[in-house]
C-alpha angles and dihedrals in degrees: 000000000000116000117223090238095049114151121256091247091056092048092049093047090051092049091051091049092049097046098078091051092048090048090051091049090050090051095045095043109032091168089074089073091066110046093185097052096082098033131081091221126075121278091244091060092048092049091048091054092049093048091047091051092048093052094042098051104029132062127223095273091054091050091047091054090051090050089050092049088054090050092050091050097046106028111130094022092100091068097030103045108000091238117180089219092064091054098053 
């Protein structure tokens, strides 16, 4: 369980532990990268639902860890590939 007031070091450590699993899931399930590909609705609607669920069910520390996982996964891509994901 992650407390809402968890220290930055705890959040970063958790993000670094989660990153390899997220990377593996992305590799094993490439359809997850495009939320709209398997839905009949538009991608914008699918993304909106996911964001709403994240905000509704997670507190700030959870969201911060997810942001940090994203940073761990995509750091360096801004200069290497110009990926939009790295800039978010």
